[in-house]
N, C-alpha and C positions, 0 to 999 in steps of 0.2 A: 605393323611397324613401318612398312613401306608407305602407307597412307599418311601416317603422322609426319614422316620425314618429307614427303612430297608436299604436304600442306605448309610445313615450316619454310621450306626453301622457296615456294611460290610467294609467300607473304614477304620474305626477305628480299626477293628479287623485285617485287613490286615497290617496296619501300626504297630500295636503292635506286631504282629507276626514277622515282618521284624526286629524290634528293638530287640526282644528276640533272633532271629537268629544271629544278629550281635554281641550282647553281649555274647552269648554262644560261638561263633567262636573266638572272639578276647580276651575275658576275661577268659573264662573257659578252652577252648582248648589251648589258648595262641596264640598271634599274631606271635610270633617267630616260633612256630610249623607250623602255617598256611603258613607263608612266606617260610619256608623250603620246605613244600609240593609243593608250586607253583614253587620254584626254581628247584626242581627235575623234574617238568613237562616241564618247558620252558627253563631251563638252563640259567637263568638270575636272578640276584639279584633283590629284590623288594626295591624300593626307600623309603626314609623316608616319602615322601608325602603320599604314599599309606598306609603305616603303621599307620600314624597319622589319615588319613581319616577313615580307617576301625575301629580304636579303639575309636576315640573320635568324629570326625566331623559328620560322617554319622548317628550314633545313636542319637546324639543331634539334628541334622536337622530333622530326622524322628519324634522324640518326639515333637519338636516344631510344626511341621506340623500337628501332631495328635491333639495337644491341641488347635492349632489355628483353625483347621477345625471345 
């Protein structure tokens, strides 16, 4: 029983830390700043799909996966 609960809480902690990192990157630092940093590294503009995914879609999917798990 201890192993099951330990595994569950490890996965939940990992998912929540991933959501916190995505929110910090896209909302606090700013998705525009992040995309400008990437543009400086690879010399290409970042498409609207990636901006939308990093700001809305990925955190939502991770939260749903965390609560579903």
